[in-house]
C-alpha positions in Angstrom: 8.1 -4.6 -3.2 11.2 -6.7 -4.0 12.7 -9.5 -2.0 15.3 -7.4 -0.2 12.7 -5.0 1.1 10.6 -7.8 2.4 13.7 -9.3 4.2 14.5 -5.9 5.6 11.0 -5.5 7.0 11.1 -9.0 8.5 14.5 -8.4 10.2 13.5 -5.0 11.6 10.3 -6.5 13.0 12.1 -9.5 14.5 14.8 -7.3 16.2 12.5 -4.4 17.1 13.9 -1.5 15.2 12.6 1.0 12.6 14.0 1.0 9.1 14.0 4.7 8.6 15.1 5.8 12.1 18.7 6.9 12.8 20.6 5.0 15.5 23.8 5.9 17.3 26.9 3.9 16.7 26.5 2.3 20.1 22.8 1.4 19.5 23.7 0.0 16.0 26.5 -2.2 17.5 24.1 -3.5 20.1 21.4 -4.4 17.5 24.0 -6.1 15.4 25.3 -8.0 18.4 28.9 -6.9 17.7 31.4 -4.9 19.7 31.4 -1.1 19.2 35.0 -1.2 18.1 34.2 -3.7 15.4 31.5 -1.4 13.9 33.8 1.5 14.0 36.5 -0.5 12.2 34.0 -1.5 9.5 32.9 2.2 9.1 36.5 3.4 8.8 37.3 0.6 6.3 34.3 1.7 4.2 32.4 -1.5 4.8 29.2 0.1 6.0 27.3 3.3 5.2 26.6 5.8 8.0 25.1 9.2 8.5 27.9 11.7 9.3 26.5 14.4 11.7 29.9 15.9 12.5 33.4 14.9 13.5 32.2 13.0 16.6 28.7 11.9 15.7 28.0 9.0 13.4 24.6 7.4 13.1 23.1 4.5 11.1 19.7 4.1 9.5 17.7 1.1 10.3 18.0 0.0 6.6 21.8 0.0 7.0 21.5 -2.2 10.1 19.1 -4.6 8.4 21.4 -4.9 5.4 24.3 -5.8 7.6 22.2 -8.4 9.4 21.1 -9.9 6.1 24.4 -9.8 4.2 27.1 -9.5 6.9 30.1 -7.2 7.0 30.5 -7.5 3.2 27.0 -6.3 2.5 28.2 -3.6 0.0 29.8 -6.3 -2.2 26.7 -8.4 -2.7 
């Protein structure tokens, strides 16, 4: 297990979410401690991955949430 995986597990345990569960956009924003509109803006700008389940339903894996917590909004550039 590499360092990033260890950090992801620690963050998930600390904040009480599962790494391989999908979370709604509202739940993800709550876990991240940001406004829902901020998360939507990040998604639309391509700053975060998401699971597209149709035109009106977007979800996030726990690993996506952990990565954003660890690396911030620019997690994809690190």
